[in-house]
N, C-alpha and C positions, 0 to 999 in steps of 0.2 A: 467612717472616714470620708474624706472628699476625694475627688479624682486625682489630685496631685499625690496624695499619700498612697493611693492604690497603685500608682505608677512606680513610685520609689520602692515600695515594699515588694512589688513584683520583680523589679530589677535585682534587688539584693537577694531575693530568694533564688534567682537564676544565676547568681554569681557575679553580677555586675555591681561593683561596690565602690567605685571611685568616680568622682565628679570634679572636673577642672572647670572652675566657675568664674564668671564675671557677670553677675546678675544685675538686672534693672527692675523697674517697678512691675512690669508684667510678669516677672518670675517670682514674686514674693510668696505666693502659695507653694511653689516648688521649694523655695528656701525653707518655708515652715515645715514642709514634709521631710526635707533632709534633716532638719533639726529634730523631728520626731522619730527618725529611724537611725539609730546610732551605727548601724552596720554600714551605712553609706558614708564614706570619707569624702569630705569636701575640701578641695585645695583652691585657694583664692589666687588669682592673678590680676595684675593691674592693666592687662591688655589682652584682648581676645585672641590675638595671634599666638600668645603664650599658651592659652588654654588648648587651642586646637593642635599646636605642635606637641604639647605635653601628652595629649591623648594619643597622638601618633607614636611617640616614644613608648608609652605604656603598652599600646596594642602590639607593637613590633616585638616587645620583650615577653609578653604573656600570651599572645594570641587571643586575648579576651578584650572586648571593647570597653573602654572607659566612656563616660558620658561627658559632654561639654554642656554648660549652661550659659546661654548667650541671650542678649537683649535685642529682640526684633531684628529688622533687616540691617540696620547699621552695625549691630553687634556681630551678626553673621558675616557682614562685609569685612569687618576688621579681622576676622579669622580665616578668610578664604585662602590667603596665600599659603598657609601651612596645611589647610585642607587639600589644596592642590597637590602638595607633596605627598600627603597621606593617601590621596586617591591613587597616585602613581605607584605608591608602595603597596597598594592593596591592603592597607591597615584597617582592621575593623574599628569603627567609631560610631557612636550614636550621639548626634547633636540634639539637644533640647533647646529649641528657640521659642522664647515667649512671644506671644502675639496678643493684640487687642482681643477682647471678647468679640465673638463673631458678630453680635448685633451692633458693635461699635465701629467695625471696619469701614462701613459705608459712609461714615461722617468725615473721613479723610483728616483725622487728627494728625498733628505734626510728624509723629514717628511712623505713620502708615507708609508701607512700601510693598512692592511685589516680592515678597520673601521667597515664594516658590521658584521664581526665575533665578534668583541668586543661588538657591540651594541646588537646583538642577545642574549647575555647572560643576559641582564637586560631589554630588550624591548619586548613588545607584538606587535609592529608595527614598521617597518623600511622601509625607502625609500631613495635611493641614486642617482637617475637619473633624478631629476627634471630639467626643463629648465625654462627660464624666463617666458614663457607663461603658464607653469603648476605649478609654485612654489606656488602661492597663493592658488590654488585649492588643491594642495597636503597638504598645511598647514591646511586647513579646514578638510581634511581627517584625518590628524594627531590629530587634536582636537577631532574629532568624536571618533577616536579609544581610546584616552586618557579618554574619558568620558563614555566609554562602559565597564561595569563590565565584567571581564574575569573569567574563571574557575580556581580553585586551586590557585597556586602561580604564575600564568602567569603575573599578575600585569597589570597596566594601564599606562605604559610608552611608549610614541611614540618618535622615534628618526628620525630626518630628517638630512641626510648627504648631505650637500648642496654644489654642485659644485660652484666654484667662478664665473664661467661665467654665471651661472643661476642668480647670484646676479647682475652682472654689465650690462648684456644685457637688452635692453628695448623692443625688438620686442615681441608683444603679451602680455606684462605685464599688468595686470589689477587686481583690488581688487576683491576677491571672497567672496561669502556669505556662512555663516555657515549653514549647512543643518540639524543640530540637531543630538542627539544620542538616541538610543533606550532605553526605560525604562527597568528596571530589569524584567526578565520573572516572571510571577506569578507561585506560586506552585499549583499544581493540587489539587482540593478539595478532591479527593479520598485519596491522601497521607495524607492530614490533618486529614481526618476522621479515617484512619487507626491508626495514632499516638494517636488520642483522645481515642481510644478504649483500648490502652495498658498502658497509663500513670498511674502510681501509686506512692506510697511512696518510692518504691525501684528504682525509675527512676531518671536520671539526664538529664537536658537539657543543652547541651554544646553550647555556642553561640560565634560567631565571625563574621567578615565581617559586613554586614548590620544588623546583630543581635545585634551589640553593640549600636545601636541607642537608644536614650532615650525611644522612643515609643515601640521599640521591647522589651526592658528590662521591661517596665511597663507591657506589655502583658505577658511576661514570669513569672513575679512575681505574677500576678493575677492567672495564671495557677497553680503556686506552692501553693498558698493559697488554691485553690480548691482541688488539687490532693495530696498534701504533697510531691511532687517531689522536688528535689534540682535544682538550676540554677547556672551554673558556666560559667565564661569566660575562654578562653584559656590563657596560661601563658604569651603570648606576644601580647596583643590586641593593635591595632594601635592607637586608641583614645578612652579614657574613660572620659565621662562627669560625674563626681562623686561629692561626698560631701553631706552635710546634706540636707535632703528633696528630694534627687534624688533616683531612684530605686537602692537598694543594690544588690549585687551579689558576690558570691564566685569568686575566681580566682585560677586556678590550679597552683601549685608551679612549680619550675624549675627542681629540681633533680628528677630522675625517681622513686626512692623509695618513695619520698614524693607524687608523682602523684599517684602511685599505692595505697598508704595508703588513699589518698583522694577518690579514686574510690572503695575502699573496701566496699562491701555490695551493690554496684550499680548493679542491674540486667538488666537494660535497659538504654543504653546511646543514647540519642536523639541528633543527630547532626543538629544544626540550624545555617547554614552558616559556620560551622566548620568542620574540619576533625578529625579523631580519633587521640588522643594524642600519640605522639612518643617521644622517648628520644632525647634530644638535641644533645647528642653524644652517640656513642656506648661504652658500658662498658662490661668487661668480666662478664659472668653469669647474664647479665641483658637483658631482652627482648627489642627489638626496639619499638614494639607497646605495649603501657602501659595499655591496656584494659584487665581486668580480663578475664580468659578463660570462665568463666560461664556467662559473661555479653553479652547480645545481643546488637548489634549496629544497630540502625535504623536511616535512613537519612530523616529528614524533609525537608531540603533545601540545595542546593549547594551554594557555595560562591558567584556565580554570580546571584543567584535568589533573589527574594524579600522576605527576611527572616522576615522583619517587617510585611508584609502582611500575611505571613504564621502563625506567632505567634498570630497576631490579629485575624485571622480566627479561629485558634485553641481555643483562648479564647472565641470567639463568640459561637463556637460549644459546648463548655463546660458550657456556660451560665454565664461566669464571666467577660465579656468585660467591664461591668460598675462597677465591684466590687472593693474592696480595694486591695492594694498591699503594700509590704514591702518597706520601704524607710530607708535610712541611717539617724540615729539620731545624732544630734549635741552633741558631747562629751564635757564635762567640761575639757578644755585643760589648764593646768598650765604650765607656762614657766619653763623650766628645769634649774637646777642649778648643779654645781659640775663639774665632769669630762666630757670632750668632747668625744663623741662617736657617732656612727651612730644612736644609739637610742635617745640620747639627741638632736642631730641635727634634726632628724625626728620629734620629739615632738615640737621643736621650730618652724619648718616650718609649721606644722599643726596648731599651735596656732596663728601664725602671718599672714599667707597668707590672703590677702583680697579676697572678692568674685570676681570670674571671672579670677583668676590667672591661667596661663597656665604653666604647669610644664613639662619640657623636660628631659627625662631620658637617661641614657647611662649605661655603666658598672660602677662598683664601689658601694659605700655605698648608693647612692641616692635612689636606689630601695626600701630601707627599709622605706621610707617616704610614699610609696603608700598606705599602710594600714591605718596609722593614718590620712592621708588626706581624706579618705572616710568618716570620721566623722567630718571634718572641714568645713569651708565655701565652697560653691559650686566652683568647679575648674575643669580644664581639664588636663588630663595626656596624653602626647604623648610618648609612650614607644619605647624602642629599639626592633624592630621587627625582624631583620634579623641576629642579633648577631655580626654585623661588627661595632666595636667600633669606636668612633670619630663622633658619630651621634649627641650628645646632643647639642653642641655649634652651629653647623650649623642649626639644626632644630629650635633652639631658635631664630636664626636670621630670618628665614622664618616666624615663628609664630608672631614675633614682627612686621614684615612688614605687615602681614595680619591683625593683630589686634592691632593697635597702642595705643588704649585706655585701653588695658589690660596688667597688669604686667606679665612678663615672667621670670621664674626661669629655669636655666640650672643646673642640678645636675650631676657632672662629677667626675669620678675617675681621679687620677693624671695622670696615664698612658694614659687613653683614651683622656684626654684633649690635650695631646701633638700631637695627630694625626691631629687635625684641629684647633690649637690655633690661626690661622689666623682669626677665627671668631671674636676675640676681635677687630681687626682692623676695620672690617666691622661694628660691633656694634658701635664703636666710630664715624666712618665716618658718619653713618646714624643717630646717636643720638638715638639708639634703647633702649627701656626700659627693659633691660635684666639684671637680677642679676645672676651671675655665682657663684655657690658654688663648690669648688674643695675639694674633700675628699682626703687629702694628707697623705697617710700612707707609702709613699716612696717605694712602691712595686706594682707589678702586683698581687694583693691579690687573685683574682679568680684563677690564675694559680697555686698558692700555694695550694689552696683548691683542685683543680682538680688533682694535682700531688699526694697529700695525698690519694685521692680516688683510686689511683692505688694499694693501699695496703702497701705502704712503711711506715715505722714508723718514718723515719727521712730524712729531706731534706739535701742532701750532699752539700758541699761548692760550688762545680762547678754548680750544679743545682740551688742553691739559688742565685748565681750570675746572672743567667739569669732572675730572678724575681725581682732583686733589682734595685731601682731607686735612691738610695742615694749616688752614687759615680760618678759624683758629684750630690749634692742635687739641686733641681730646685727651684728657688725663683719665685713663681708664681705671687706675688705682683709686683715684679720688671718687670716681663714679661708683665703683664697686663698694667702697667704704660707705658712701652715702646711703646705700641700700642694705648694709649689714654684712657685706662680703669682704673680708680682709684680703688684701693683695699686695703685690710688689712688682716693680718694674725691673727687668733684667736686660743687660746689654752684651753679655758674653755667654758662651756655652757653659762655662763653669758656674756662673750665677744661675743659669736656667736649671742645671742639674740639681743644685742645692735647693732651689725653690720648689722644684717638682718633688724631690725627696721629702721635703718638709710637708708639703701639701698632702702627699699620699700617706704619710705617717699619722696624720691627725684627722679626726672625723669632722664633718661639716663642710660648708662650701669655702672655696678660696679662688683667687684670681691671680694669674701670672700674665703680665703685659710684656710680651717679647718685642723689644724695640729693634726692628731690623733696619 
């Protein structure tokens, strides 16, 4: 076998068996290797940002990295926006970036670029000098790095920049074995003991990373029952398994003044896999760090540490490891009627989603459904973590590939959907069970909001033109149909309910354009 085949066979033997691909000439030997190894599923996208976002969705749902197959520096560049989100979500991903043969790089052919610099912006592990004899072993090192929790926002993305001659050469090529990844480090008992001594009703435990697990949230809620403290997740958690019967939890809001209001009266902020909350953007006369001056910040665990173990140890120390804990209660959810709005759409989604639904967020009105869905049937939310819009559709592709028996909803703003609308084509091609809801208000609504927050009282005509998506208006139903996804436009809550019921009752992709 050649180097390319040794790499693909090593991946599949280690359980990495999905590749989201947009290949070019430098990747042809990798394509040939995928063709020769039926255990590797290849999913084609028409744009690299869909590949990287899909790998993000797949990794969040399985905990196993998918690979992406991208073409040189421009291919990686096209995928970086959703790799940025994946980095912020600490999603395990392995990028396979084709490169010129090493001896050809120095001739500065048209597609030559500094791929390493591009990759380092979103990767915690990069390698670009593999040979046929080392390629499979390097792949196993990339897998190990992708499955190793990293501190802060370093993420868990490995990028292999693969010379073409490492793929086509055969000398020394052999399948390599996966050597395993280290477990998350345990939190020292001394730190747990110190936190136990100071927890009281004026404290808040802020969770993120491993602290978002069901087990960690159960432990945190038991601690809250004992001490009276509050438990909150960060504003942009990567994955939340919520709904009725699951442990409830506050969520810090988006705008800085709302965060400061939520933290008012908190005297001790306990960081459990989280960092101190900061403002998403800088604003005049607003602090960057949103913790009250009188509030002490105490770290229980870092993002790369075993926060579940830390919270369970804390619960044990407080004598509440087997006690009760607060859970979300199932709400009586009536189907909305009347005017179509983000509120009525959110109510409809919460009342109709089946158990096990996966909901993929982006910018736009879809975020309003998060709260109502916490008292709906058990579901999983995959949030926009890094603020780079165009995530929802690709992440939905990856989630549907990972969990084919679970319905997937993508809740997209009209502007955000146009960043990666090639997702529709892949959904149709693969027959994925994805319902896309587009909140169509014909504008970049969040930019209007942020503009007004500057203190202006009126948006001028030229500024408004930069937020306007109505000239010309986008026909999303026609757009979806052109790529094989059937859809319909709705203008009332009753029409939306009927469209969502129909979509959820039938397999395959569909689109609902909600005209607000």
